[in-house]
VOVO-342909 format. One line per field, with one value per residue (C-alpha): x, y, z; residue in one letter; residue number from 1. Coordinates in pm, 1 decimal. Example, Ala and Ser with C-alpha at 12.3 -4.5 7.8 and 13.67 -1.06 7.14 Angstrom:
2
px <- c(1230.0/1367.0)
py <- c(-450.0/-106.0)
pz <- c(780.0/714.0)
residu <- c(a/s)
num <- c(1/2)
***
This chain:
111
px <- c(-440.8/-300.4/-365.6/-48.0/-38.3/201.4/290.0/423.9/729.1/665.4/300.0/233.8/-59.5/-143.3/-294.9/-360.2/-299.2/-419.2/-113.5/33.4/339.5/558.4/399.1/450.7/829.4/809.8/671.3/377.9/394.7/176.1/-168.4/-195.9/131.6/297.3/610.4/803.1/944.0/711.1/752.5/560.4/380.5/332.7/-40.7/-222.4/-440.8/-782.2/-810.3/-1156.5/-1143.3/-1414.1/-1408.1/-1373.2/-1057.3/-900.6/-995.8/-837.2/-515.2/-506.7/-564.9/-284.5/-49.8/-98.3/38.3/346.0/468.1/529.9/296.9/518.2/804.2/724.9/1013.5/884.8/526.9/636.7/862.7/584.9/331.0/587.0/657.2/305.5/57.7/-91.2/-223.7/-481.2/-634.1/-573.4/-864.3/-683.7/-336.0/-383.8/-203.8/-49.1/313.4/378.1/233.7/443.9/754.9/690.6/650.2/974.1/1157.3/1039.7/1105.5/1465.6/1504.8/1422.5/1217.6/847.3/598.4/635.6/1011.3)
py <- c(-3632.6/-3375.9/-3004.3/-2793.7/-2421.7/-2176.0/-1808.0/-1602.8/-1403.8/-1150.8/-1056.5/-1223.0/-1419.7/-1729.9/-2023.0/-2394.7/-2680.2/-3040.7/-3239.6/-3583.1/-3604.7/-3644.7/-3342.4/-3130.1/-3156.0/-2894.7/-2564.1/-2447.4/-2095.6/-1828.7/-1826.0/-1446.4/-1316.7/-1626.0/-1589.0/-1903.1/-1734.0/-1917.5/-2101.1/-2392.5/-2306.1/-2533.7/-2576.1/-2587.7/-2884.0/-2861.6/-3006.2/-2997.2/-2911.5/-2789.0/-2443.5/-2608.5/-2796.7/-2474.6/-2289.1/-2565.5/-2538.9/-2159.9/-2193.2/-2449.6/-2223.9/-1940.5/-2160.6/-2254.0/-1904.9/-1580.6/-1327.3/-1039.6/-1160.7/-1082.5/-1295.2/-1600.6/-1546.6/-1496.4/-1802.1/-2016.7/-1911.3/-1942.1/-2300.9/-2404.7/-2160.8/-2413.2/-2615.9/-2344.5/-2363.4/-2177.3/-1942.9/-1808.7/-1753.5/-1687.0/-1347.1/-1146.6/-1178.3/-860.0/-1026.7/-1341.4/-1128.8/-943.1/-1270.6/-1402.7/-1078.3/-1079.5/-1456.0/-1390.5/-1116.3/-818.4/-516.2/-533.1/-269.5/-108.1/-56.5)
pz <- c(-1892.4/-1649.7/-1669.1/-1671.2/-1594.7/-1755.7/-1731.5/-2020.4/-1916.7/-2195.7/-2133.1/-1791.5/-1936.6/-1734.5/-1919.3/-1886.1/-2125.0/-2111.1/-2217.1/-2176.6/-1954.4/-2263.0/-2434.0/-2121.5/-2157.7/-2437.7/-2310.3/-2526.9/-2670.7/-2512.2/-2677.9/-2628.3/-2770.5/-2920.4/-2707.1/-2624.5/-2312.1/-2071.2/-1744.6/-1599.3/-1276.5/-981.7/-953.2/-626.6/-553.5/-398.8/-52.7/92.6/461.2/689.6/840.9/1179.5/1072.2/942.1/1260.6/1470.7/1268.3/1313.0/1688.4/1713.6/1514.4/1761.0/2040.2/1833.8/1745.2/1928.4/1762.6/1880.7/1658.0/1291.6/1162.0/1349.7/1227.4/865.5/869.4/1016.1/751.7/473.6/581.9/683.7/530.5/288.3/583.6/639.0/291.1/-32.4/36.1/343.7/194.1/-173.5/-142.3/-420.4/-526.1/-325.2/-14.3/-65.6/-126.0/201.2/393.8/241.5/329.2/692.2/729.2/624.8/885.2/666.5/769.3/846.1/735.2/1080.5/1044.5)
residu <- c(x/x/x/x/x/x/x/x/x/x/x/x/x/x/x/x/x/x/x/x/x/x/x/x/x/x/x/x/x/x/x/x/x/x/x/x/x/x/x/x/x/x/x/x/x/x/x/x/x/x/x/x/x/x/x/x/x/x/x/x/x/x/x/x/x/x/x/x/x/x/x/x/x/x/x/x/x/x/x/x/x/x/x/x/x/x/x/x/x/x/x/x/x/x/x/x/x/x/x/x/x/x/x/x/x/x/x/x/x/x/x)
num <- c(1/2/3/4/5/6/7/8/9/10/11/12/13/14/15/16/17/18/19/20/21/22/23/24/25/26/27/28/29/30/31/32/33/34/35/36/37/38/39/40/41/42/43/44/45/46/47/48/49/50/51/52/53/54/55/56/57/58/59/60/61/62/63/64/65/66/67/68/69/70/71/72/73/74/75/76/77/78/79/80/81/82/83/84/85/86/87/88/89/90/91/92/93/94/95/96/97/98/99/100/101/102/103/104/105/106/107/108/109/110/111)
***
């Protein structure tokens, strides 16, 4: 059976449940606070790639974007960041929000 991940919107607890596809249609209450205000998360999948493969992807990316243009860099990593491996782009919500903001033409940290 698949493992589903959830986040409680009341206490921000993240938890996993092993459920059948049919059972996963009903969101399980938070085991910490009992709230039913939860959302299903999209889980990452593990892809085993060598360090050399990730380095080759990063080197190729540098040739495809202009590193002097923050909006271009942010948009590229927003669209393609997962190619480099979860360990490289696991960032916090704040980091992802900043990438989204810059990709949409918003200010960078330098502005």
